[in-house]
Each structure stands twice: as C-alpha cells, then as structure tokens.
C-alpha positions as CSV (number, residue, x, y, z in Angstrom):
1,M,156.2,-64.2,-132.4
2,A,156.1,-63.9,-128.6
3,R,157.0,-60.5,-127.1
4,R,160.0,-60.4,-124.8
5,P,159.3,-59.1,-121.2
6,S,160.1,-55.4,-120.9
7,L,162.9,-54.2,-118.7
8,F,160.4,-52.6,-116.4
9,L,158.6,-55.9,-115.9
10,K,161.9,-57.7,-115.1
11,I,162.9,-55.0,-112.6
12,L,159.4,-55.2,-111.0
13,V,159.6,-59.0,-110.7
14,C,163.1,-58.8,-109.1
15,M,161.9,-56.2,-106.6
16,V,158.9,-58.3,-105.6
17,I,161.1,-61.4,-105.2
18,G,163.6,-59.3,-103.2
19,L,161.0,-57.9,-100.9
20,A,159.5,-61.3,-100.4
21,L,162.9,-62.7,-99.4
22,V,163.4,-59.8,-97.0
23,W,160.0,-60.2,-95.5
24,F,160.2,-63.9,-95.0
25,G,163.8,-63.8,-93.9
26,R,163.5,-60.8,-91.6
27,G,163.6,-62.7,-88.4
28,W,166.8,-64.4,-89.4
29,C,168.4,-61.1,-90.5
30,L,167.3,-59.2,-87.4
31,T,168.6,-62.0,-85.2
32,A,171.9,-62.1,-87.0
33,M,172.3,-58.3,-86.6
34,G,171.5,-58.6,-82.9
35,R,174.0,-61.5,-82.4
36,L,176.8,-59.5,-84.1
37,L,176.7,-57.1,-81.1
38,V,177.4,-60.0,-78.6
39,R,180.7,-61.6,-77.8
40,D,180.6,-63.7,-74.7
41,D,183.8,-65.6,-74.0
42,G,182.4,-67.1,-70.9
43,P,184.1,-67.0,-67.5
44,S,187.5,-68.4,-66.7
45,H,189.8,-68.1,-63.7
46,A,191.3,-64.6,-63.6
47,D,193.0,-62.1,-61.3
48,M,190.0,-59.8,-61.2
49,A,186.6,-59.0,-62.8
50,V,186.0,-55.5,-64.2
51,V,182.4,-54.3,-64.3
52,L,181.9,-51.5,-66.8
53,A,179.5,-48.6,-66.1
54,G,176.3,-47.9,-68.0
55,D,173.9,-50.4,-66.6
56,F,171.2,-48.9,-64.5
57,S,169.3,-52.2,-63.8
58,G,172.1,-53.8,-61.7
59,N,172.7,-56.8,-64.0
60,R,176.4,-56.0,-64.6
61,I,177.3,-55.7,-61.0
62,M,175.3,-58.8,-60.1
63,R,177.1,-60.8,-62.8
64,G,180.4,-59.6,-61.4
65,A,179.4,-60.7,-57.9
66,E,178.4,-64.1,-59.2
67,L,181.9,-64.5,-60.7
68,V,183.4,-64.1,-57.2
69,K,180.8,-66.4,-55.7
70,Q,181.6,-69.1,-58.3
71,G,185.3,-68.8,-57.6
72,Y,186.5,-67.4,-60.9
73,V,187.9,-64.2,-59.4
74,P,188.8,-62.9,-55.9
75,R,187.4,-59.4,-56.4
76,V,185.5,-57.1,-58.7
77,L,186.7,-53.6,-59.9
78,V,183.6,-51.5,-60.4
79,S,183.8,-48.6,-62.8
80,G,181.8,-45.6,-62.0
81,P,181.7,-42.3,-63.9
82,D,180.1,-39.3,-62.1
83,M,177.0,-39.2,-64.4
84,L,174.1,-39.5,-61.9
85,Y,173.2,-36.3,-60.1
86,G,176.9,-35.8,-59.1
87,L,177.2,-39.4,-57.8
88,Y,179.7,-41.9,-59.1
89,E,177.9,-45.0,-60.6
90,C,180.2,-47.3,-58.6
91,D,178.9,-45.8,-55.4
92,L,175.4,-46.8,-56.4
93,A,176.3,-50.2,-57.9
94,I,178.2,-51.6,-55.0
95,P,175.5,-50.9,-52.3
96,F,173.0,-52.5,-54.7
97,A,175.1,-55.7,-54.7
98,V,175.5,-55.6,-51.0
99,K,171.7,-55.2,-50.5
100,H,171.4,-58.4,-52.5
101,G,173.6,-60.3,-50.1
102,Y,177.1,-59.9,-51.4
103,P,180.0,-58.7,-49.1
104,E,181.2,-55.2,-49.7
105,S,184.8,-56.5,-49.4
106,W,184.4,-58.2,-52.8
107,F,184.3,-54.9,-54.6
108,I,186.8,-52.1,-55.4
109,R,185.5,-48.6,-56.3
110,E,186.9,-47.1,-59.6
111,P,185.4,-43.6,-59.8
112,N,186.3,-41.8,-63.0
113,E,185.3,-39.1,-65.4
114,A,184.9,-41.3,-68.5
115,R,182.2,-40.5,-71.1
116,S,182.9,-43.4,-73.4
117,T,184.1,-47.0,-73.3
118,R,187.4,-46.0,-74.7
119,E,187.9,-43.3,-72.0
120,E,186.8,-45.8,-69.4
121,A,189.5,-48.2,-70.6
122,A,192.1,-45.4,-70.3
123,A,190.9,-44.7,-66.7
124,I,190.8,-48.4,-65.6
125,L,193.9,-50.0,-67.2
126,P,196.6,-48.0,-65.3
127,D,194.9,-49.0,-62.0
128,L,194.9,-52.7,-63.1
129,R,198.6,-52.5,-63.9
130,R,199.3,-50.9,-60.5
131,R,197.5,-53.8,-58.9
132,G,199.5,-56.4,-60.8
133,V,196.6,-57.7,-62.7
134,H,197.5,-59.7,-65.9
135,R,194.2,-61.4,-66.7
136,F,190.8,-60.0,-66.1
137,L,187.1,-60.7,-67.0
138,L,185.4,-57.8,-68.7
139,V,181.8,-57.7,-67.5
140,T,179.3,-55.7,-69.5
141,S,175.8,-56.0,-71.0
142,D,175.5,-58.6,-73.7
143,Y,174.8,-56.0,-76.5
144,H,177.9,-54.1,-75.4
145,T,180.3,-57.1,-75.3
146,A,181.5,-57.1,-78.9
147,R,182.4,-53.4,-79.1
148,A,183.9,-53.4,-75.6
149,A,186.0,-56.5,-76.4
150,R,187.4,-54.8,-79.6
151,I,188.3,-51.6,-77.6
152,Y,190.0,-53.4,-74.7
153,R,191.9,-55.8,-76.9
154,A,193.2,-52.8,-78.9
155,V,194.4,-50.8,-75.9
156,A,195.2,-53.6,-73.4
157,R,197.6,-55.8,-75.3
158,D,199.6,-56.5,-72.2
159,F,196.5,-58.2,-70.6
160,E,194.6,-61.3,-71.2
161,V,191.0,-60.2,-71.5
162,R,187.8,-62.3,-71.6
163,T,184.4,-60.7,-72.0
164,V,181.5,-62.0,-69.9
165,A,178.0,-61.0,-70.8
166,A,175.4,-59.8,-68.4
167,P,171.8,-60.1,-69.5
168,D,169.9,-56.9,-70.3
169,V,166.4,-56.3,-69.2
170,Y,165.2,-55.3,-72.7
171,F,167.7,-56.5,-75.3
172,R,167.7,-60.2,-76.4
173,P,169.7,-60.9,-79.6
174,D,167.0,-63.1,-81.0
175,N,164.0,-60.8,-80.4
176,W,165.3,-57.3,-79.7
177,W,162.8,-55.8,-82.2
178,H,159.8,-56.9,-80.2
179,N,160.0,-54.0,-77.7
180,R,160.8,-50.3,-78.0
181,E,163.7,-50.3,-75.5
182,G,165.3,-53.2,-77.3
183,R,165.0,-51.4,-80.6
184,K,166.6,-48.2,-79.1
185,I,169.5,-50.2,-77.6
186,F,170.1,-52.0,-80.9
187,L,170.2,-48.7,-82.9
188,V,172.4,-46.8,-80.4
189,E,174.8,-49.7,-80.1
190,W,175.2,-50.0,-83.9
191,M,175.7,-46.2,-84.1
192,K,178.4,-46.5,-81.5
193,T,180.0,-49.5,-83.2
194,A,180.1,-47.5,-86.5
195,A,181.5,-44.4,-84.7
196,N,184.2,-46.6,-83.0
197,A,185.1,-48.1,-86.4
198,L,185.6,-44.6,-87.8
199,G,187.7,-43.6,-84.8
200,M,185.1,-41.2,-83.4
C-alpha cells in the first residue's frame, strides 16, 4: 500500500511552487505596482495648468511650459512652498523655465506654506476660483499622478481636473526597481498613498 504524502511535504511543495511563481513573475508584479501609481489623463484644452511642487529636477515646470507652447493652456500656476533655505520653490522653478527659453509672462507664482499634497490643494484652489478657472491640467511627476488625482478630485468637485504626467529622472513604472532612487520613490509614494487612504 502506497504511503500518502505528509502534510509537511504538501506544504513544502506549495511553498516551492509559490516562490517559483513569485520569482518568475516578479517583473510583471513590480511593473504592475509601479503602474498603479501613475494616472496620466493626457493634455486637453483648459483654462490653466497647475504645476505642483516637489520636483527638484525641473521636469514638472518644463512640462507645464510645454502645455502653453502646445496651445493647451494660456498660463501656468506654479505652486511653491517655502521649503528650500527660506525660498519658495516657485521662485526657483520659474527662472529655471525662463533660462530654458520660456517667457516669464507664461507663469503665475503661487507661494504657500503647504507640507502635503492635500494642504497644497487647500492653498491653490481658492486662488483658481478667484481667477475664474473651471478646468485645469494638474501637472506632477508620473509616480505622483494617481494620488494627486484622487486628492484633487475629492476636494475640487467644482472643477474639471485632468492629470498630466511629467517624467521623473529616476522612476519608470516598468523598471523602477533597477536603481536605488527609483526604489526609494516607489516606497515613499506607496507609504503616502496608504497614509492618504487612512486619512493621515
């Protein structure tokens, strides 16, 4: 009479198969997790573009400038908390774009004291209402688009908001795990996403 496999052996076989599936499917899983952070609606004609703070490479402000150049929006509101040695980020971002050939008249300074995306929305939205804006393009780094879109759609129900992704120097949804900075961005953004879901 043949012996039946022990429970331990069954568990061991299941674990080996599970680990093999994780190992061989890791690229797909990691890519899927990276893509969940991105929501790019693409540009469309709007009253204004809003460039969120937090990008120190200049990609966000350059993407906003491109939207004006391409005729999607007439101007760009540039958010800028005072986080950099007492300077507002917008006062660094706008000269950066000007240095790259874009007219200063395309940009509107939006200095604020925000320390989170939610606080930034609370600072920006009243100014957009005063300016008569009804539809705007929300420009931020690709890894930040999904969370930013959720926040703005929750607190800006009287606006039509489209997110437009700016590329990041280190993060790519399909290979973020290949460099240390990409891994850090992924981890921090997922932590912030979880905190936002918990209302923190």
